[in-house]
C-alpha positions in Angstrom: 0.0 0.0 0.0 1.2 3.5 -0.8 -0.5 6.5 0.7 0.3 10.2 0.8 -0.5 11.9 4.1 -0.2 15.2 5.9 2.6 14.9 8.5 1.4 16.0 11.9 4.6 17.5 13.3 4.9 19.8 10.3 1.2 20.8 10.5 1.6 21.8 14.2 4.9 23.5 13.7 4.0 25.6 10.7 0.2 26.0 11.2 -2.0 26.6 8.3 -2.2 30.2 7.1 -4.0 32.4 4.7 -2.9 32.2 1.0 -3.8 33.9 -2.3 -3.1 32.6 -5.7 -3.7 34.4 -9.0 -3.5 32.9 -12.5 -3.8 35.0 -15.6 -4.6 33.6 -19.1 -5.4 36.3 -21.6 -8.4 38.3 -20.4 -9.2 35.5 -17.9 -8.1 35.5 -14.3 -8.5 32.8 -11.6 -8.3 34.2 -8.1 -8.1 31.7 -5.2 -7.9 32.4 -1.5 -7.5 29.7 1.0 -7.4 29.6 4.8 -7.0 26.7 7.3 -8.5 25.9 10.6 -7.1 23.3 13.0 -9.1 20.9 15.1 -6.4 19.7 17.4 -8.4 17.1 19.2 -9.5 15.3 16.0 -6.2 16.0 14.1 -8.0 17.6 11.2 -7.1 20.7 9.2 -10.0 22.2 7.3 -8.9 24.1 4.3 -11.5 26.6 3.1 -11.2 27.8 -0.6 -12.9 30.7 -2.3 -12.3 30.8 -6.1 -13.4 33.5 -8.6 -13.2 33.1 -12.4 -13.0 36.6 -13.9 -13.1 37.8 -17.5 -11.8 41.3 -17.4 -13.6 42.9 -14.5 -16.6 40.6 -14.8 -17.1 37.6 -12.4 -17.9 34.6 -14.6 -18.1 32.0 -11.8 -17.5 31.8 -8.1 -17.1 28.7 -5.9 -16.6 28.1 -2.2 -15.6 24.8 -0.7 -14.0 23.2 2.4 -11.7 20.3 2.5 -11.2 18.6 5.9 -7.8 16.8 5.9 -6.7 14.4 8.6 -3.0 14.7 9.5 -1.1 11.8 11.1 1.8 11.3 13.5 4.3 8.4 12.9 3.3 6.2 15.9 -0.4 6.5 15.4 0.0 5.7 11.7 2.0 2.6 12.6 -0.8 1.6 15.0 -3.6 2.2 12.5 -1.7 0.1 9.9 -1.0 -2.7 12.4 -4.6 -2.9 13.5 -5.6 -3.1 9.8 -3.2 -5.9 9.0 -0.3 -3.9 7.6 3.3 -3.2 8.5 4.8 0.2 7.8 8.0 -0.3 5.7 8.9 3.4 5.2 7.6 6.9 5.9 9.4 9.4 3.8 8.9 13.0 2.5 6.8 13.6 -0.6 7.7 14.0 -3.4 11.3 13.5 -2.1 10.8 10.0 -0.6 14.4 9.6 0.4 14.1 12.6 2.8 13.1 12.0 6.3 9.9 13.9 7.1 10.4 16.7 9.7 8.7 19.9 11.0 9.0 21.4 7.5 7.5 18.5 5.6 3.7 18.8 5.3 3.5 16.0 2.7 4.7 12.6 3.4 4.4 9.1 1.8 3.8 5.9 3.7 4.6 2.5 2.2 3.2 -0.5 4.0 2.9 -4.2 3.3 0.1 -6.6 4.3 1.1 -8.9 7.2 
């Protein structure tokens, strides 16, 4: 099994913040804002997106959505895998799998094998 996860120590160290992204293509512009909220008890970071598609000064479309993402810590991940009949072979950074995840590595990849 291969899974990508959010690495808990990095999420808690860096904390989610507010971000803005703008993409231009001719007269079209996509404006995306995002913000994150932490639920520490449940280990969930909810990312809230607000996206506008604009043509010149006109708003063509507007979308809002929320994405709750569970983040994991190494020992709990090992326990969850073990209870599910798997053994964790490696937890590495993503996309640089050779790198050990640390407080700067939000994205990690877990590789496990069925027992």
